[in-house]
TILUMDO-828091 format. One record per residue: residue number from 1; residue in three letters; x, y, z of N, C-alpha, C, CB in turn. Coordinates in nm, 4 decimals, decimal comma, padded with zeros to 6 digits, always signed. Glycine has a CB too. Example, Ala and Ser with C-alpha at 12.3 -4.5 7.8 and 13.67 -1.06 7.14 Angstrom:
BEGIN
DOTI;num;residuo;nX;nY;nZ;caX;caY;caZ;cX;cY;cZ;cbX;cbY;cbZ
DOTI;1;ALA;+01,3190;-00,5690;+00,7800;+01,2300;-00,4500;+00,7800;+01,3200;-00,3300;+00,7800;+01,1308;-00,4473;+00,9046
DOTI;2;SER;+01,2850;-00,2250;+00,7080;+01,3670;-00,1060;+00,7140;+01,2900;+00,0030;+00,7870;+01,4084;-00,0598;+00,5725
***
This chain:
BEGIN
DOTI;num;residuo;nX;nY;nZ;caX;caY;caZ;cX;cY;cZ;cbX;cbY;cbZ
DOTI;1;MET;-03,2558;+02,2263;-06,4988;-03,2511;+02,3782;-06,4777;-03,3165;+02,4160;-06,4066;-03,2714;+02,4540;-06,5632
DOTI;2;ALA;-03,4759;+02,3649;-06,3951;-03,5563;+02,4035;-06,2990;-03,4818;+02,3788;-06,0895;-03,7031;+02,2988;-06,3526
DOTI;3;ASN;-03,4106;+02,2647;-06,1159;-03,3488;+02,2435;-05,9826;-03,2524;+02,3421;-05,9818;-03,2891;+02,1034;-05,9547
DOTI;4;GLN;-03,1988;+02,3991;-06,0430;-03,0833;+02,4928;-06,0260;-03,1278;+02,6132;-06,0020;-02,9948;+02,5013;-06,1345
DOTI;5;LYS;-03,2385;+02,6414;-06,0183;-03,3237;+02,7708;-06,0184;-03,3790;+02,7776;-05,8406;-03,4762;+02,7523;-06,1530
DOTI;6;SER;-03,4429;+02,6745;-05,8456;-03,5075;+02,6371;-05,6677;-03,3751;+02,6300;-05,5770;-03,6033;+02,4483;-05,6472
DOTI;7;ASP;-03,2739;+02,5658;-05,6154;-03,1890;+02,5954;-05,5235;-03,0901;+02,7072;-05,4913;-03,1400;+02,5148;-05,5269
DOTI;8;LEU;-03,1146;+02,8099;-05,5930;-03,0187;+02,9311;-05,5829;-03,1662;+02,9873;-05,5472;-02,9064;+02,9980;-05,7319
DOTI;9;HIS;-03,2950;+02,9560;-05,5130;-03,3804;+03,0289;-05,4690;-03,3917;+02,9931;-05,3063;-03,5012;+03,0116;-05,5546
DOTI;10;ARG;-03,3583;+02,9119;-05,2990;-03,3353;+02,8235;-05,1450;-03,2257;+02,9193;-05,0625;-03,2529;+02,6342;-05,1716
DOTI;11;GLN;-03,1095;+02,9078;-05,1380;-03,0061;+02,9801;-05,0863;-03,0251;+03,1145;-05,0431;-02,9148;+02,9802;-05,1692
DOTI;12;GLN;-03,0959;+03,1611;-05,1284;-03,1129;+03,3190;-05,1417;-03,2069;+03,3379;-04,9980;-03,2056;+03,3771;-05,3116
DOTI;13;GLU;-03,2926;+03,2504;-04,9927;-03,3968;+03,2848;-04,8711;-03,3346;+03,2339;-04,7229;-03,5553;+03,1978;-04,9005
DOTI;14;ILE;-03,2375;+03,1444;-04,7316;-03,1409;+03,1089;-04,6445;-03,0649;+03,2362;-04,5904;-03,0514;+03,0119;-04,7117
DOTI;15;ASP;-03,0091;+03,2781;-04,7307;-02,9032;+03,3926;-04,6561;-02,9841;+03,5298;-04,5877;-02,7854;+03,4608;-04,7894
DOTI;16;GLN;-03,1250;+03,5194;-04,6989;-03,1935;+03,6197;-04,6184;-03,2362;+03,6087;-04,4607;-03,3067;+03,6396;-04,6874
DOTI;17;ASP;-03,2665;+03,4728;-04,4580;-03,3052;+03,4411;-04,3311;-03,1828;+03,4788;-04,1994;-03,3411;+03,2825;-04,3444
DOTI;18;ARG;-03,0821;+03,4434;-04,2735;-02,9538;+03,4387;-04,2057;-02,9585;+03,6273;-04,1483;-02,8023;+03,3789;-04,3391
DOTI;19;GLN;-02,9659;+03,7096;-04,2322;-02,9325;+03,8604;-04,2608;-03,0461;+03,9012;-04,1390;-02,9659;+03,9288;-04,4508
DOTI;20;ASN;-03,1863;+03,8626;-04,1484;-03,2323;+03,8892;-04,1068;-03,2217;+03,8953;-03,9072;-03,2935;+03,8449;-04,1878
DOTI;21;LYS;-03,1835;+03,7493;-03,9313;-03,1494;+03,6933;-03,7260;-03,0315;+03,7923;-03,7115;-03,0705;+03,4698;-03,6754
DOTI;22;GLN;-02,9215;+03,8454;-03,7989;-02,8111;+03,9084;-03,7329;-02,8908;+04,0286;-03,7216;-02,6632;+03,9171;-03,8082
DOTI;23;GLN;-02,9462;+04,1062;-03,8131;-03,0158;+04,2247;-03,7574;-03,1260;+04,2386;-03,6596;-03,0589;+04,2805;-03,8491
DOTI;24;ASP;-03,1664;+04,1205;-03,6203;-03,2622;+04,1009;-03,5039;-03,1427;+04,1111;-03,3892;-03,3612;+03,9392;-03,5078
DOTI;25;GLN;-03,0558;+04,0292;-03,3694;-02,9545;+04,0277;-03,2845;-02,8918;+04,1651;-03,2660;-02,8627;+03,9325;-03,3280
DOTI;26;GLN;-02,8641;+04,2604;-03,3650;-02,7989;+04,3504;-03,3316;-02,8918;+04,4775;-03,2508;-02,7293;+04,3817;-03,4534
DOTI;27;PHE;-03,0401;+04,4504;-03,3425;-03,1231;+04,5359;-03,2972;-03,1283;+04,5265;-03,1370;-03,2498;+04,5134;-03,3652
DOTI;28;GLU;-03,1373;+04,3762;-03,0699;-03,1903;+04,3525;-02,9547;-03,0213;+04,3929;-02,8645;-03,2722;+04,1760;-02,9489
DOTI;29;GLN;-02,8834;+04,3995;-02,9217;-02,7856;+04,4159;-02,8451;-02,8114;+04,5851;-02,8268;-02,6424;+04,3558;-02,9104
DOTI;30;ASN;-02,8400;+04,6620;-02,9387;-02,8715;+04,7783;-02,9272;-02,9414;+04,8566;-02,8204;-02,9187;+04,7871;-03,0114
DOTI;31;GLN;-03,0464;+04,7324;-02,8261;-03,1377;+04,7756;-02,7251;-03,0893;+04,7783;-02,5643;-03,2546;+04,6848;-02,7411
DOTI;32;GLN;-03,0242;+04,6569;-02,5463;-03,0047;+04,6200;-02,4212;-02,8657;+04,7599;-02,3730;-02,9563;+04,4276;-02,4220
DOTI;33;ASP;-02,7764;+04,7756;-02,4794;-02,6784;+04,8801;-02,4563;-02,7775;+05,0228;-02,4031;-02,5822;+04,9060;-02,6138
DOTI;34;GLN;-02,8673;+05,0216;-02,5113;-02,9357;+05,1636;-02,4607;-03,0092;+05,1685;-02,3019;-03,0649;+05,1999;-02,5768
DOTI;35;GLN;-03,0375;+05,0789;-02,2824;-03,1245;+05,0455;-02,1717;-02,9970;+05,0527;-02,0559;-03,2156;+04,8817;-02,1925
DOTI;36;GLN;-02,9166;+04,9922;-02,0414;-02,7925;+05,0190;-01,9901;-02,7378;+05,1618;-01,9463;-02,7157;+04,9724;-02,0794
DOTI;37;GLN;-02,7727;+05,2086;-02,0750;-02,6856;+05,3505;-02,0722;-02,7798;+05,4634;-01,9858;-02,6548;+05,4155;-02,2525
DOTI;38;GLN;-02,8973;+05,3983;-02,0221;-03,0077;+05,5072;-01,9479;-03,0230;+05,4496;-01,7902;-03,1870;+05,5052;-02,0377
DOTI;39;ASN;-02,9711;+05,3211;-01,7746;-03,0081;+05,2992;-01,6018;-02,8741;+05,3772;-01,5721;-03,0192;+05,1032;-01,5199
DOTI;40;HIS;-02,7851;+05,3579;-01,6581;-02,6477;+05,4655;-01,5582;-02,6646;+05,6058;-01,5304;-02,4963;+05,4828;-01,6394
DOTI;41;GLN;-02,7364;+05,6710;-01,6415;-02,7602;+05,7983;-01,6354;-02,8667;+05,8200;-01,5166;-02,8034;+05,8462;-01,7723
DOTI;42;TYR;-02,9339;+05,7473;-01,5146;-03,0629;+05,7562;-01,4133;-02,9719;+05,7494;-01,2910;-03,1959;+05,6193;-01,4222
DOTI;43;GLN;-02,9082;+05,6161;-01,2348;-02,8534;+05,6041;-01,1158;-02,7465;+05,7485;-01,0862;-02,7779;+05,4545;-01,1177
DOTI;44;HIS;-02,7114;+05,7889;-01,2014;-02,6390;+05,9227;-01,1788;-02,7445;+06,0503;-01,1033;-02,5828;+05,9755;-01,3429
DOTI;45;HIS;-02,8457;+06,0629;-01,1731;-02,9297;+06,1513;-01,1988;-03,0386;+06,1666;-01,0609;-02,9919;+06,1096;-01,3366
DOTI;46;ILE;-03,0073;+06,0341;-00,9910;-03,1195;+06,0357;-00,8696;-03,0615;+06,0894;-00,7726;-03,1776;+05,9033;-00,8174
DOTI;47;PRO;-02,9180;+06,0485;-00,7187;-02,8814;+06,0908;-00,5725;-02,8605;+06,2440;-00,5870;-02,7378;+06,0112;-00,5091
DOTI;48;ASN;-02,8549;+06,3293;-00,7080;-02,8572;+06,4507;-00,7234;-02,9738;+06,5217;-00,6825;-02,8308;+06,4702;-00,8356
DOTI;49;GLN;-03,0565;+06,4626;-00,7451;-03,2131;+06,5507;-00,6998;-03,2513;+06,5016;-00,5492;-03,3718;+06,4998;-00,8199
DOTI;50;GLN;-03,1862;+06,3951;-00,4944;-03,1943;+06,3440;-00,3913;-03,1701;+06,4309;-00,2863;-03,1286;+06,2485;-00,3926
DOTI;51;ARG;-03,0338;+06,4773;-00,3257;-02,9445;+06,5472;-00,2329;-03,0215;+06,6829;-00,2420;-02,7749;+06,5504;-00,2773
DOTI;52;GLN;-03,0558;+06,7565;-00,3316;-03,1020;+06,8661;-00,3440;-03,2645;+06,8782;-00,2801;-03,0820;+06,8931;-00,4862
DOTI;53;GLN;-03,3018;+06,7639;-00,2751;-03,4829;+06,7589;-00,2199;-03,4064;+06,7366;-00,0744;-03,6301;+06,5901;-00,2930
DOTI;54;ASN;-03,3273;+06,6976;-00,0224;-03,2903;+06,7048;+00,1143;-03,2454;+06,8137;+00,1906;-03,2100;+06,6307;+00,1290
DOTI;55;VAL;-03,1826;+06,8776;+00,1121;-03,1213;+07,0123;+00,1443;-03,2692;+07,1276;+00,1849;-03,0167;+07,0688;-00,0166
DOTI;56;LYS;-03,3274;+07,0777;+00,0625;-03,4640;+07,1722;+00,0793;-03,5438;+07,0965;+00,1965;-03,5704;+07,1813;-00,0786
DOTI;57;ASP;-03,5755;+06,9928;+00,2055;-03,6119;+06,9724;+00,3516;-03,5423;+07,0456;+00,4755;-03,5932;+06,8357;+00,3749
DOTI;58;GLN;-03,4495;+07,0489;+00,4720;-03,3675;+07,0496;+00,6018;-03,4001;+07,2227;+00,6239;-03,1724;+06,9916;+00,5808
DOTI;59;LYS;-03,3913;+07,2850;+00,4913;-03,4146;+07,4420;+00,4882;-03,5848;+07,4773;+00,5688;-03,4102;+07,4980;+00,2920
DOTI;60;ASP;-03,6511;+07,3501;+00,5373;-03,7805;+07,4230;+00,5284;-03,8018;+07,3644;+00,6995;-03,9122;+07,3660;+00,3777
DOTI;61;ILE;-03,7622;+07,2718;+00,7640;-03,8036;+07,2385;+00,8568;-03,7136;+07,3198;+00,9591;-03,8121;+07,1023;+00,8564
DOTI;62;GLN;-03,5887;+07,3646;+00,9252;-03,5249;+07,4929;+01,0003;-03,6170;+07,6218;+01,0522;-03,4213;+07,5556;+00,8982
DOTI;63;ARG;-03,6638;+07,6622;+00,8606;-03,7814;+07,7401;+00,8810;-03,8610;+07,7398;+00,9972;-03,8578;+07,7142;+00,7934
DOTI;64;GLN;-03,9137;+07,6075;+00,9613;-04,0814;+07,6170;+01,0590;-04,0215;+07,6478;+01,2180;-04,2004;+07,4163;+01,0618
DOTI;65;LYS;-03,8631;+07,5522;+01,2362;-03,8804;+07,5578;+01,3454;-03,8496;+07,7130;+01,3963;-03,8099;+07,4523;+01,3966
DOTI;66;ASP;-03,8007;+07,8187;+01,3139;-03,7558;+07,9419;+01,3341;-03,9201;+08,0056;+01,3518;-03,6466;+08,0014;+01,2014
DOTI;67;GLN;-04,0095;+07,9794;+01,2947;-04,1258;+08,0081;+01,3025;-04,2082;+08,0022;+01,4311;-04,1691;+07,9442;+01,2195
DOTI;68;GLN;-04,1650;+07,8724;+01,4992;-04,2176;+07,8045;+01,6153;-04,1609;+07,9073;+01,7284;-04,1639;+07,6372;+01,6291
DOTI;69;ASN;-04,0487;+07,9254;+01,6929;-03,9620;+08,0185;+01,8258;-04,0374;+08,1513;+01,8040;-03,7572;+08,0469;+01,8052
***
């Protein structure tokens, strides 16, 4: 009887272990997915901001030239 109990207990621990590992893997996968999505958004976001900044710089330069003349 005691053997059956410990076998059952061991099996439960193994199952619990396996579940934990699966959850960890799922969590890591989610983290990676989120990271990729963030990177993707980031890449899209930058050029737009950069472009606006460039336009602003050009206007400033033009304004300075105008003032000098």
